[in-house]
C-alpha positions as CSV (number, residue, x, y, z in Angstrom):
1,X,10.0,22.0,-32.8
2,X,6.3,22.4,-32.1
3,X,4.0,19.4,-32.3
4,X,6.8,17.0,-33.3
5,X,8.7,17.4,-30.0
6,X,5.5,17.0,-28.0
7,X,4.4,13.9,-29.9
8,X,7.9,12.4,-29.6
9,X,7.9,13.1,-25.9
10,X,4.5,11.4,-25.5
11,X,5.7,8.4,-27.5
12,X,8.9,8.0,-25.5
13,X,6.9,8.3,-22.2
14,X,4.2,5.8,-23.4
15,X,6.7,3.2,-24.4
16,X,9.0,3.7,-21.4
17,X,6.0,3.8,-19.0
18,X,4.7,0.5,-20.3
19,X,8.0,-1.2,-19.8
20,X,8.2,0.3,-16.3
21,X,4.7,-1.0,-15.4
22,X,5.8,-4.5,-16.4
23,X,8.9,-4.2,-14.2
24,X,6.8,-2.8,-11.4
25,X,4.3,-5.7,-11.6
26,X,7.2,-8.1,-11.6
27,X,8.7,-6.5,-8.5
28,X,5.3,-6.5,-6.7
29,X,4.7,-10.2,-7.5
30,X,8.2,-11.1,-6.5
31,X,8.0,-9.0,-3.3
32,X,4.7,-10.7,-2.3
33,X,6.2,-14.1,-3.0
34,X,9.2,-13.2,-0.8
35,X,7.0,-12.0,2.0
36,X,5.0,-15.2,1.9
37,X,8.2,-17.1,2.1
38,X,9.1,-15.2,5.3
39,X,11.9,-13.0,3.8
40,X,11.9,-9.4,5.0
41,X,13.6,-8.2,1.8
42,X,10.3,-8.9,0.1
43,X,8.8,-5.8,1.9
44,X,11.5,-3.6,0.3
45,X,11.0,-5.1,-3.1
46,X,7.2,-4.6,-2.8
47,X,7.6,-1.0,-1.7
48,X,10.0,-0.3,-4.6
49,X,7.6,-2.0,-7.0
50,X,4.7,0.1,-5.9
51,X,6.9,3.3,-6.1
52,X,7.9,2.3,-9.7
53,X,4.3,1.8,-10.6
54,X,3.4,5.3,-9.3
55,X,6.3,6.8,-11.2
56,X,5.1,5.3,-14.4
57,X,1.6,6.5,-13.9
58,X,2.8,10.0,-13.0
59,X,5.0,10.0,-16.1
60,X,1.9,9.5,-18.3
61,X,0.3,12.5,-16.6
62,X,3.4,14.7,-16.7
63,X,4.0,14.3,-20.4
64,X,0.5,15.5,-21.2
65,X,-0.8,12.1,-22.5
66,X,-3.6,12.2,-19.9
67,X,-4.7,15.1,-17.7
68,X,-5.2,13.8,-14.2
69,X,-3.3,15.8,-11.5
70,X,-0.3,17.2,-13.2
71,X,-0.4,19.0,-16.5
72,X,2.6,18.9,-19.0
73,X,5.7,19.4,-17.0
74,X,9.1,18.6,-18.5
75,X,11.2,19.1,-15.3
76,X,9.0,16.7,-13.4
77,X,9.2,14.2,-16.2
78,X,13.0,14.5,-16.1
79,X,13.0,13.8,-12.4
80,X,10.6,10.9,-12.7
81,X,13.0,9.4,-15.3
82,X,16.0,9.7,-13.0
83,X,14.0,8.2,-10.1
84,X,12.8,5.3,-12.3
85,X,16.4,4.6,-13.4
86,X,17.4,4.5,-9.7
87,X,14.5,2.2,-8.8
88,X,15.1,-0.2,-11.6
89,X,18.9,-0.4,-11.3
90,X,19.3,-0.5,-7.5
91,X,22.7,0.8,-6.5
92,X,23.4,2.0,-10.0
93,X,26.1,4.6,-10.6
94,X,25.9,7.6,-12.9
95,X,26.8,5.7,-16.1
96,X,24.6,6.5,-19.1
97,X,26.2,3.8,-21.2
98,X,25.4,1.3,-18.5
99,X,21.7,2.5,-18.5
100,X,21.4,1.3,-22.1
101,X,22.3,-2.3,-21.1
102,X,19.1,-2.9,-19.1
103,X,15.6,-2.6,-20.6
104,X,14.2,-1.1,-17.4
105,X,16.9,1.6,-17.2
106,X,16.5,2.3,-20.9
107,X,12.8,2.9,-20.2
108,X,13.7,5.3,-17.5
109,X,16.2,7.0,-19.9
110,X,13.4,7.4,-22.5
111,X,11.2,9.1,-19.9
112,X,14.2,11.3,-19.0
113,X,14.7,12.2,-22.7
114,X,11.0,13.0,-23.0
115,X,11.4,15.5,-20.1
116,X,14.3,17.1,-21.9
117,X,12.2,17.4,-25.1
118,X,9.3,19.0,-23.3
119,X,11.7,21.4,-21.5
120,X,13.4,22.5,-24.7
121,X,10.1,22.9,-26.5
122,X,8.9,25.6,-24.1
């Protein structure tokens, strides 16, 4: 598979990560608005939004697109994809067909597939 698998994994991660960053910013803004309205659930939404933002940033690093802390690691990218799916679709069951119905879970699935590509490449 060589360079083609690596490039595809980076492309999947870049596209999925951008969608997850948009979802994370939406959760952060929504959480802040809920906190200002006096709703405690806004704290949970804010924390999950920050966690999703960190997952997207770590996904860019784990795919080898940038070299910050983690170098190319397919297993970590696979785990980040699963965690991103859980964070976007809260209370979601293990249903891959259902993951395709939401853009956020589809982005997590793309990161998960990028992890599988990097694992099978090595």
